[in-house]
C-alpha positions as CSV (number, residue, x, y, z in Angstrom):
1,M,-0.2,-0.2,-0.2
2,P,1.2,3.6,-0.4
3,H,2.5,5.5,2.4
4,S,0.2,7.3,4.3
5,H,2.8,10.0,5.9
6,R,3.2,11.7,2.7
7,D,0.5,14.2,3.2
8,K,2.7,15.8,6.0
9,T,4.4,18.4,4.2
10,A,0.9,19.7,3.2
11,S,-0.6,20.6,6.5
12,S,0.2,21.9,9.8
13,S,2.5,24.2,7.5
14,P,3.3,27.8,9.6
15,A,1.9,31.0,7.9
16,P,4.0,31.9,5.6
17,H,5.3,35.8,6.5
18,R,3.8,38.4,8.5
19,Q,3.1,40.9,6.0
20,A,2.2,39.2,2.9
21,R,3.6,40.9,0.2
22,E,0.4,42.7,-2.0
23,S,3.2,43.1,-5.0
24,A,3.4,40.6,-7.3
25,T,7.3,41.1,-7.1
26,V,9.1,39.0,-4.5
27,R,12.3,40.6,-3.2
28,I,14.6,38.1,-1.6
29,G,17.9,38.6,-0.3
30,V,21.2,36.1,0.0
31,V,23.4,35.9,2.9
32,G,26.3,33.7,2.0
33,A,27.9,33.9,-1.5
34,G,29.9,30.9,-2.0
35,L,29.1,27.8,-4.6
36,I,25.6,27.4,-3.6
37,G,24.7,31.0,-2.6
38,R,26.1,31.9,-6.1
39,R,23.7,29.6,-7.4
40,H,20.9,30.9,-5.4
41,V,21.5,34.7,-6.5
42,E,22.1,33.1,-10.9
43,A,18.3,31.3,-9.7
44,L,16.7,34.6,-8.6
45,A,17.8,36.5,-11.8
46,I,15.8,33.9,-14.0
47,A,12.7,33.4,-11.9
48,R,9.8,35.8,-13.0
49,D,8.0,37.2,-10.4
50,V,10.9,37.2,-8.0
51,E,14.0,39.6,-7.5
52,L,17.5,39.7,-6.2
53,A,17.2,42.1,-3.1
54,A,20.2,42.3,-1.4
55,I,23.9,40.2,-0.7
56,A,25.3,40.0,2.3
57,D,28.8,38.4,3.0
58,P,32.0,40.1,4.5
59,D,33.8,38.8,1.3
60,P,34.6,41.6,-1.2
61,C,34.2,39.0,-4.1
62,A,30.4,39.2,-2.9
63,G,30.8,42.8,-3.4
64,D,31.9,41.8,-7.3
65,I,28.7,39.6,-7.5
66,A,26.2,42.2,-6.3
67,A,27.3,44.4,-8.3
68,R,27.0,42.6,-11.4
69,H,23.7,42.2,-10.5
70,G,22.9,45.7,-9.5
71,V,22.0,45.3,-6.2
72,A,23.1,46.3,-2.4
73,H,26.2,44.2,-0.9
74,F,25.9,44.0,3.1
75,M,28.8,42.8,5.0
76,S,26.4,41.1,7.0
77,L,22.7,39.7,7.4
78,R,22.0,42.1,10.5
79,E,23.1,45.1,8.4
80,M,21.1,43.8,5.0
81,I,18.0,43.5,7.7
82,E,18.6,46.6,9.5
83,T,19.2,48.8,6.1
84,A,16.8,47.1,3.5
85,P,14.9,44.3,4.7
86,P,14.3,42.0,2.0
87,D,10.3,39.9,2.1
88,G,12.5,36.8,2.4
89,V,16.2,34.9,2.9
90,I,18.2,32.7,1.6
91,I,20.8,31.2,4.0
92,A,23.9,30.0,2.2
93,T,26.5,30.4,4.5
94,P,28.6,27.3,6.4
95,N,26.0,25.5,8.6
96,A,27.1,26.3,11.3
97,W,26.3,29.9,11.3
98,H,22.7,28.4,10.0
99,L,21.1,28.9,13.7
100,A,22.3,32.1,14.2
101,H,21.2,33.3,11.0
102,V,17.5,32.0,11.2
103,L,16.9,33.7,14.5
104,E,17.9,36.8,13.0
105,C,15.0,36.8,10.2
106,V,12.5,35.0,12.6
107,D,13.6,38.0,15.5
108,A,13.1,40.2,12.1
109,G,9.7,38.8,11.0
110,I,11.1,37.4,7.7
111,A,11.1,34.0,6.2
112,A,14.0,32.3,5.3
113,L,14.8,29.3,3.1
114,I,17.4,27.3,4.7
115,E,20.6,25.7,2.8
116,K,20.3,22.0,4.1
117,P,21.5,20.6,6.6
118,L,19.4,22.8,9.2
119,A,22.6,22.9,11.5
120,T,25.7,20.9,12.7
121,D,24.2,19.6,15.4
122,L,20.1,18.3,16.5
123,A,19.9,20.4,19.2
124,S,20.7,23.4,16.4
125,A,18.4,21.9,14.3
126,E,15.6,21.5,16.7
127,R,16.0,25.5,18.0
128,I,15.3,26.5,14.4
129,V,12.1,24.6,13.7
130,A,10.8,25.6,17.2
131,A,11.9,29.4,16.7
132,G,10.0,29.6,13.1
133,K,6.9,27.7,14.7
134,A,6.9,30.0,18.0
135,A,7.1,33.0,15.8
136,N,4.4,31.6,13.7
137,I,7.1,32.2,10.4
138,A,7.5,30.1,7.7
139,L,11.2,28.1,7.3
140,L,11.9,26.3,4.4
141,I,14.6,23.4,3.9
142,G,16.6,23.9,1.1
143,H,16.0,20.0,-0.3
144,H,15.7,21.5,-4.0
145,R,15.3,17.6,-5.9
146,R,11.7,17.2,-4.3
147,H,10.8,20.4,-7.1
148,N,11.9,18.2,-9.8
149,P,9.2,16.8,-11.6
150,L,10.6,13.6,-12.6
151,I,10.3,13.3,-8.0
152,A,7.0,14.1,-8.4
153,R,6.2,12.0,-11.6
154,A,8.2,9.0,-9.5
155,R,6.0,9.3,-6.0
156,S,2.7,9.4,-7.8
157,L,3.7,5.6,-9.4
158,I,4.6,4.4,-5.6
159,E,1.6,6.1,-4.7
160,A,-0.3,4.6,-7.2
161,G,0.9,1.0,-6.3
162,E,2.9,0.7,-9.6
163,L,5.6,-1.2,-7.8
164,G,3.5,-3.4,-5.3
165,Q,5.0,-3.5,-2.2
166,I,8.4,-1.8,-1.7
167,T,10.6,-4.2,-0.5
168,A,14.6,-2.9,-1.2
169,V,15.8,0.1,-1.9
170,Q,19.5,1.2,-2.8
171,A,21.1,4.3,-3.3
172,T,24.4,5.3,-4.6
173,A,26.3,8.5,-4.1
174,W,29.9,8.1,-5.8
175,F,31.8,11.2,-6.7
176,H,35.1,12.5,-6.3
177,K,36.2,16.0,-4.9
178,P,39.3,17.7,-5.9
179,D,41.4,19.3,-3.6
180,D,40.8,22.6,-4.3
181,Y,37.2,21.6,-2.7
182,F,39.0,21.6,0.5
183,Q,41.1,25.2,0.7
184,A,37.6,26.6,3.0
185,A,39.1,25.2,6.2
186,W,35.2,24.4,7.4
187,R,34.9,21.9,4.9
188,R,37.8,19.7,6.8
189,Q,35.9,20.3,9.9
190,K,33.2,18.4,11.9
191,G,29.8,18.7,10.5
192,A,31.1,18.9,6.6
193,G,31.6,15.7,5.3
194,P,29.3,14.0,2.6
195,V,27.0,12.6,4.9
196,Y,25.8,16.0,6.3
197,L,26.4,18.0,3.1
198,N,25.5,15.7,0.5
199,L,23.7,12.7,1.5
200,S,21.1,14.8,3.7
201,H,19.4,15.3,-0.3
202,D,19.8,11.5,-0.8
203,I,18.0,10.7,2.9
204,D,15.8,13.4,1.6
205,L,14.3,11.6,-1.3
206,L,14.4,8.2,0.1
207,R,12.1,9.5,3.1
208,Y,9.7,11.0,0.8
209,L,9.6,8.2,-2.1
210,C,9.8,5.4,0.4
211,G,8.6,6.2,3.9
212,E,10.0,7.0,7.3
213,I,13.3,5.6,8.5
214,V,13.0,3.8,11.2
215,S,16.5,2.6,12.2
216,V,20.2,2.5,10.7
217,Q,23.5,1.2,11.4
218,A,26.5,2.5,9.6
219,M,30.3,2.7,8.9
220,E,32.1,5.3,7.9
221,S,36.0,6.2,6.5
222,N,38.4,8.9,6.4
223,R,41.7,7.1,5.4
224,V,42.4,8.3,1.8
225,R,42.8,12.1,3.0
226,G,42.6,11.9,6.8
227,H,40.4,15.1,7.4
228,E,38.4,15.3,10.4
229,V,35.5,14.3,8.4
230,E,34.5,11.4,7.3
231,E,34.9,10.8,3.2
232,T,33.3,7.2,2.9
233,A,30.0,6.1,4.7
234,V,28.3,2.6,3.8
235,I,24.2,2.7,5.9
236,L,21.8,-0.3,6.2
237,L,18.0,1.2,6.7
238,Q,14.9,0.3,7.3
239,F,12.1,2.0,6.5
240,G,8.8,2.1,8.5
241,D,6.9,-0.5,6.1
242,G,9.3,-3.4,6.6
243,A,11.3,-2.4,3.3
244,L,15.9,-2.3,4.4
245,G,17.8,0.0,2.2
246,T,20.9,0.5,1.4
247,M,23.0,3.8,1.0
248,S,26.9,4.4,-0.2
249,V,28.5,7.7,-0.6
250,S,31.8,8.5,-1.0
251,D,33.5,11.8,-2.3
252,T,37.1,10.4,-3.2
253,V,35.1,8.0,-5.8
254,V,35.7,8.6,-9.8
255,A,32.5,7.5,-10.7
256,P,29.3,8.1,-12.5
257,W,26.7,7.2,-9.9
258,S,25.3,9.9,-8.2
259,W,22.4,12.5,-8.5
260,E,24.9,15.1,-9.8
261,L,26.1,13.0,-12.3
262,T,22.7,11.7,-13.7
263,A,20.0,14.1,-12.7
264,R,20.8,17.1,-15.6
265,E,19.9,19.5,-12.8
266,N,23.4,21.6,-12.6
267,P,25.0,21.9,-15.8
268,V,28.1,22.3,-14.4
269,Y,28.3,18.1,-13.8
270,P,29.2,16.2,-17.0
271,A,25.3,14.2,-17.5
272,T,25.3,10.5,-17.5
273,T,22.5,8.1,-18.4
274,E,23.2,5.8,-15.4
275,A,20.7,5.5,-12.2
276,C,21.6,6.3,-8.7
277,Y,18.6,4.8,-7.3
278,L,17.0,1.4,-7.3
279,I,13.8,1.2,-5.4
280,G,12.7,-2.5,-5.6
281,G,9.1,-3.9,-5.4
282,T,7.0,-7.0,-5.7
283,Q,5.4,-5.9,-9.1
284,A,7.9,-3.7,-10.4
285,S,11.2,-1.8,-9.8
286,L,12.2,1.7,-10.6
287,S,15.4,3.7,-11.3
288,L,15.9,7.1,-11.3
289,P,16.7,10.0,-11.8
290,N,15.9,8.0,-15.5
291,L,12.6,7.3,-13.9
292,S,12.2,3.8,-15.9
293,L,10.2,0.8,-14.4
294,W,11.1,-2.4,-14.6
295,S,8.1,-5.3,-14.8
296,N,7.4,-8.5,-16.5
297,P,4.6,-7.9,-19.3
298,G,3.0,-11.3,-18.1
299,K,3.6,-13.3,-15.0
300,A,6.0,-12.2,-12.3
301,G,9.2,-14.4,-12.5
302,W,13.1,-13.9,-12.7
303,R,12.8,-16.6,-15.7
304,E,10.1,-14.1,-17.6
305,P,10.5,-11.7,-20.3
306,I,11.4,-8.0,-18.7
307,S,10.9,-4.6,-20.2
308,A,11.5,-1.2,-19.4
309,T,8.6,1.4,-19.3
310,K,10.8,5.0,-20.1
311,W,8.4,7.7,-18.9
312,P,9.1,11.4,-20.2
313,I,11.3,13.2,-18.2
314,E,11.0,17.4,-17.8
315,F,14.3,19.3,-17.5
316,G,14.5,22.3,-15.7
317,D,16.4,24.1,-12.7
318,P,14.8,22.8,-9.3
319,L,16.8,26.0,-7.7
320,V,14.2,27.8,-9.8
321,R,11.4,26.3,-9.0
322,Q,12.2,26.4,-5.3
323,V,12.5,29.8,-5.4
324,L,9.5,30.3,-7.1
325,Q,7.6,28.2,-4.5
326,F,9.2,30.3,-1.4
327,A,8.0,33.3,-3.3
328,A,4.5,31.8,-2.9
329,V,5.0,30.7,0.3
330,I,6.2,34.3,1.2
331,R,2.8,35.8,-0.7
332,G,0.8,33.5,1.3
333,D,-0.3,31.5,-1.7
334,E,1.0,27.9,-1.0
335,P,2.4,26.0,2.2
336,P,5.8,25.4,2.0
337,L,6.7,21.7,0.0
338,V,9.8,21.2,2.2
339,P,9.3,22.8,5.4
340,A,12.3,22.8,8.1
341,S,10.5,20.1,9.9
342,E,11.4,18.1,7.3
343,G,14.9,19.2,7.3
344,L,14.8,18.5,11.2
345,Q,13.9,14.5,10.5
346,N,16.4,14.4,7.8
347,Q,18.9,15.4,10.2
348,R,17.6,13.1,13.1
349,V,18.5,10.6,10.2
350,I,21.8,11.8,9.9
351,E,22.4,12.3,13.2
352,A,21.6,8.5,14.1
353,I,24.3,7.4,11.4
354,K,27.4,9.4,13.0
355,T,26.3,7.7,16.1
356,S,25.8,4.3,14.6
357,A,29.3,4.9,12.7
358,R,30.7,6.1,16.1
359,T,29.5,3.5,18.0
360,G,29.0,0.3,16.1
361,T,25.6,-0.6,16.8
362,T,21.7,-0.1,15.0
363,V,20.7,3.4,16.0
364,M,16.6,3.1,16.3
365,L,14.8,6.6,15.3
């Protein structure tokens, strides 16, 4: 049977913004002009009825980016809020700064879209969600892959029962981060390994498609680079309905089996035709992101003919779709597709993975 938990993102959402705009154009500020911050700036430049209000970042390079887009540059989020408060803020700063920046937005009554993960620890993530709820301010988490139309199609196939009962799930996130990626010290420190920075997206999609994760068992290693953070992790998962899964992540592997190199969401990554997720059911199996549904045309059996139904895929930048949805939330037209509470649940899974890897035990959620 399809998983009934999936309706939760559309219910009990906080009010979007205390002062919804009457104007069609929503002004959104970006705090943090690093790699992902610049992508948000580009998305705002493309999205209709949305405009970049300002950029906040003490790095002088951020001033150059702001100048190119014809907006103000501030040294801090606080300066932005005090000088020219936007309608919403995208927080794209290092993970350890998320809590402080979210609290500044909440205090100012400004909705925020927070890059994943919510924080570097569970307590801070819980504070973020609680602050937004207490102030009735919409807080969204930047799990942009949910905004991809192919994920909506995959979820509809699962909910329609096309796969039958899901029994096994496999997710792979293998890629190679070059040495210069680690020049920024925070990327070598606790809270910045691929489990936090990358696997959280995969965890979010598996929860969205297959149901809640109720237990994990994990191992991790840092033997290649020797940094403080992990570089490889392998995780066993159990879902609420009894399905079992495996996840493998490594940022030391030259390989095509990751969402980045298969989904064609970001043009900076070379596109391949490989799949990185396999969802197996008693009637059919689904591979993603190529959206192939494998089944036996006649009776089910491993010696029977098998074929794939290829569903059409609509390409488009999920970051643009995400910022458009953020604007709709600010206007009061829609509830958040991915509220911060979903990021909190992903954080709980991540914390369980880290605890399991550290202790060698199975951790129940």
